[in-house]
N, C-alpha and C positions, 0 to 999 in steps of 0.2 A: 504494500500500500504506500503510495507516494506521500511524502510530508507536505504540509501546506506550502512551504517555500518551493518544493519541487513542482507541485501542481501549478503554482502561480507562474513559474518559469515556463512550464510546458504550454500553458494557455497563452501567455504573452508571445511565445514563439509562434503558436498557431495563428494568432491574430495577424502576424506579419509573415504568413506562410511563404516559404521560398526565399525570404530575404536573408542577406547577411545581417549581422547584428547592428551594423551601422545604418541600415536603410530607413532613416526617418521613422524610427521604431515607434510602435504603439505603446501606450502606457502599460506598465506592469500591472497585473491583477493581484489584488489582495485576496487571500483565501484563509479558511480556518474558522473555528468557532468564535463567536463574539463573547466578550466578557464585559463587565461593567465599565463604563467610560472612565478613562484615566484623567486626572486633573492636568492642566497645562504644566509642562515641565520647566522648572527653573534651572535645574542642574542638567547640563548638556554632556555629561561624562560619557553616556552611552553613545551619543552621536559622534563624539571624538573617537571612541573605540571603533565605531563602524567605519569611519574614515580610515583609521589605521589598518583595519582588517582588509580594506580594499587594497591598500598599498602592500600589505603582507601577501596578498593574493597575486601580486605582480603588476598592479596599476602604478604607473609612474607618479601620479599625483592626484589628490582629492581635496575638494574644498566644500564647505557647507556654511551657510549663515542662517540663523534662526532669529526670530523676534517674538517675544512673549510679553504681552501687555506693555509694549513700548520699549522694552529692554532688548538690545541686540547682543548676539553672541556670534563669533566667527571662529571656525575651526579649520585647520589644514593638516595635511599629511603628505609626505613626499615633496615633490618639486612643484608646489603650488603656492600662490600668494592669495591672501584673503580677498583682495579686490580684483582678482583676475577676471578678464572678460573671456567669454567662450561662446562657441556656436551652440544654440539652444535647440536646434532641430524642430521637432513637432510642437514644442511650446508655442511656436509661431501661430499654430492653429487657433489658439485662444484669442490672440490679437486680431486675427482675420475675422473670426466670428463676432467679436465685439464691434468691429467697424460695420459689418452688415446689419447688426441689430440697431446700431445708431442710425443707419440710413433708413431702416424700417420705421424707427421712432419719428423720423423727420418726414415720413410719408413718401419717400423716394423709391421704395421698393417694398414688396410684401414677400416674406420668406416662403409663402406658399405659391409664389409665382413659379411657373415651369421654367426650367433652365433654358428651354428653347426661346423664351421671350427675350432673354438678354444675350444669349449666345446662339443665334439661329444657325442651324445646320452643323454645329460643332460636335455635339454628342450624338453620333449616329454610326451605324455600321455594326455588323456582327451581333445584332440584337439590342444594341444600345439605342435609346430613344429619348432625347432631351425633352420631348413633349410630355413624357410621363414621369419625369423626375423633377422634384421641387428643389428650390434652394435650401430649404430646411433639411431635406434628405441628404444633401451634400454635407451639411454641417454636423449631422448626427450619425453619419456613416450608414444610412439605411437606403442609399441610392442603388446599390448593387453594381455600381460602375467598377470595372476592373482597375486595380492599382498598377500604375505604370512601373512602379518599383519592383513588381513581381515578374516582369518580363525577363526571361532568361538572358537575352542578348543585352538588354539594358544593364542588368545586374553585373554581367561579366565586364562590360565596358566601364561602368561607373563605380561599382563596389568591389569588383574583383581585381585580377591582375592588370586588366586594361586601364585601371585608374591612373597608373603612373604615366601612361601615354595621353590620356584624355582629361586629366585633372583641370586643365585650363579651358576646355571647350565651353562654349556658350550654348545653352539649351533654351529654345524659345518655348514658352508655356504651351502654345498650341501644338507644338511638336510632341511634348510630353503627353498631351491628351490623345494625340494620334497613336502613340505607342499603346495606350490603354484600349482605345477602341479597335485596335487590331485583334483584340481578344473578345470572347463572349463575356457578357455580364455575369456576375456571380449569382444573381437572383433577380427576380422582378422587383421594381422599386417598392419600398415600404413593407416587404414581406420578411426581411431578416436583417441582420447586422453584420458588417464586415469592415474592418479598418481599411481605408483606401486613400492613399496620398493624392490620387487623381481628384478626389472630391474637393480638396482645398486648392489645388491648382485652378480648378474651375471656379471656386469661390473667389479667388483673387481676380480672375478675369471678369467675373460679374461686378466686383467693386470697380474695376476699371471702366466697364461699360456704363455704370451708373454715374460715376464721378467725372469721367472723361480724362482721368490722370492715372499714372501707375498706382497700383494698389499700395505700394510702399509709401507713397506720399500721403495717402489717407491714414495709414498707420502712424506716420510721423506727425501729421497735423492734428489728429484726433486723440492720440494716446501718448506718444513719446514726448512731444513738447508740453502739453498741458500738465503731465505728471513730472516733468523735468527729469526724464530718464536719460541721464547724460552718458551712460555706458551702453545704451541700447540703440541698435541701428538695423536697417534693412539694407544689406550690402549690395544687392543687385548682382553685378558681375565682379565686384571687388574681391580679390583673392586672398587678402591677408586679414588677420584679426588684429584690431587696434590694440595698442599697449595701454595698460599692463595686461599681459596674457602669458600663458605657458604654451608649450608645444602640444600637439595632438598626435596620437600614435595609433596605428592600426596594423593588424596582420594581413588585411585585405583577404582574409579567409577565415572560416569558422574554427580552424584548428589552432589551438593555443600555441602549438610548437612551431608554427610558421614564422618566417622572419618578420620582424617588426619594422614598419616604415613610418617616417615622419610625414603626416598627412595634413599638417597645419594649413598649408596653402591649397586652396581649391576654388573653382568658380562655382558659387552656390546657386547659380541659375538652375542647376540640376534639381534643386528642391523647390524653388519659387515660393509660392504662398503656403506650401505644405511644410516648409521647414528651413528657411534660409537665414533667419534672424540671428543676431549676436546680442548678448546682454551680459550682465553679471548678477551675482546672487542678491545684492541689495535692490537693484532695479526690478528684478523679477518679483521679489516680495512686495515691493511698492505697488506694482501692477495688480497682482492678485488681491491684495488688501483693498485697493481702490475699487476694483471691479466688484468684489463681493459685498462691499459696503455701500454700493450704489452710486459711486462718484462718476461712473462712466456711462451708466445706463439708467433710464427711467425704471420704475418698479415693474411695469408690465413686461418690458424687454428682459429685465433681470430674471423674472419668473420663467420666461421662455428659455433663456440661457441655461437655467438650472432644472429644466424639465427633462428628465432622463429617459432613456430606453434601455432595456436589458441587452447585454451583449452575449450572455450565455446562461441557460437555465442552471447549469452546473455551478456557476459562480454568481449568486445573487448579491454578493457584497461588492460588486463592481458594476457601475452603470455609466452610460455616456450621455451627456447633454449636447449643447451646441458648441463644439470645439472645446469642451471641458469635461473632465471625468470626475466621478464621485466614487470614493472608496470608503468602506467601513473596515477599519483595521481590526486585527485580532483582539485588541484591548477594548474595542467598542468605539473608539474615536472615529468620527466621520470627517473626511477631508475632501477638498475640491482642488483641482488643478490639472496638471498635465505633465507627462514625461516627454523627453525628446532625445533622439539619437541621430547622429550624423557622423561622418568619418572621424574617428578618434575622440569623440565627445559624447558622453551620456549624461543627461541632465534630468533633474526632477524639480518641480516647483509646486508646492501644495500649501493650503491654508485651511483652517477651520472656517465654518460658514460665517461666523461673526468677525473674522479677520483678526482675532486677538492673537492667534498663534500661527506663524508662517515659517516656511522652510524653503530654501533653494539650495541645490547641491549639484556638483558636477565632478565627474572623473574623466581624465584625459586619455582613456584607452577604451577600446570597444570589443576586446576579445576575452576579457575577464572582469572580475569585480561584480559588485551587487549594490546597485543604487537603492533598491527597495529596502535593503537592510538599514540604510541611512534614514529612510522615512520611518520605519518601525522604531528605530532607536530614538528619534526625536519626538515623535508623537506618543509612543507607548513606553519609552524607556527600556526597550529590549536590547540587551547587550549581545552582540554577535558571538556565537560559539566559536571557540578557538579550534583551528584545524591542525 
């Protein structure tokens, strides 16, 4: 019988089926029996231990920052600084969903609009039909659209050995969609759930059609600037990570024994609105705290953001909203946020619903380590078992 952690890992892998660990990963799933809710942790010793356990497992560096009732704590292990910037991968999705909800609040779009209304003719072929898919279904991953990051050729070129040759290639978002529509959909829209990075490439394109500008400008003007997120950016085709930052490392293969490569520099257009953003632990906490406290969305739109759908009957303690996930941890604590993975960078950013307790963490390797252990340590006080 699998342990809760093993089960969580298996399901998280299944959500991103066929992907390497770096491929804009889906959030990890919490599993296991619930216990009475734990009080907010003032002592972060368990979190520090979880960071060190990652380094002991072979991760070059790990960083986490938490804030409880206005008091901040920062922990590091290995070759990391507490204010390092890093690629946040799929945490980008929450920013994108927030912008679309803002546009709905302004009456400029309805999330129940068909994708075809905004992107005519783009989602078609091999059974895909944008007339039957809503923008909302993009944001909660119930569209059935195939994820372009599952395409074997794309994987080999972008996440496998081909990365070293193609790391600076520019990918146009419509070309990413074309990779997806070269395959059959996973299911009929609205009938099931499956994590698909194509959903948020499409969501970014919808923002561009509504606003007439790149989706990154909307994120910058509506979220980054108002919240003064000075370490956060939408890089577009910029290949470097601004300083201060550490290097990012990948084996470009699932095997832990494969050679390790420095993958810090890459053209993030391969991820577009599904996962290209850069931030740091302080900014990510500020963002989720502001979002959940209603500073970015009216009450009606915040309710829509946090209206969730099940992802698996086997794991009722993990559900997905609009670009945001909900977990009930083994200690009973409920948290909201997202995980993100991209080459050599695995991140987590979560908060309690009232925003009183927040966490953002990152490790700079993608072939080993356990970021969920950092979440469990911070919110439940769970000390990782020594191996």
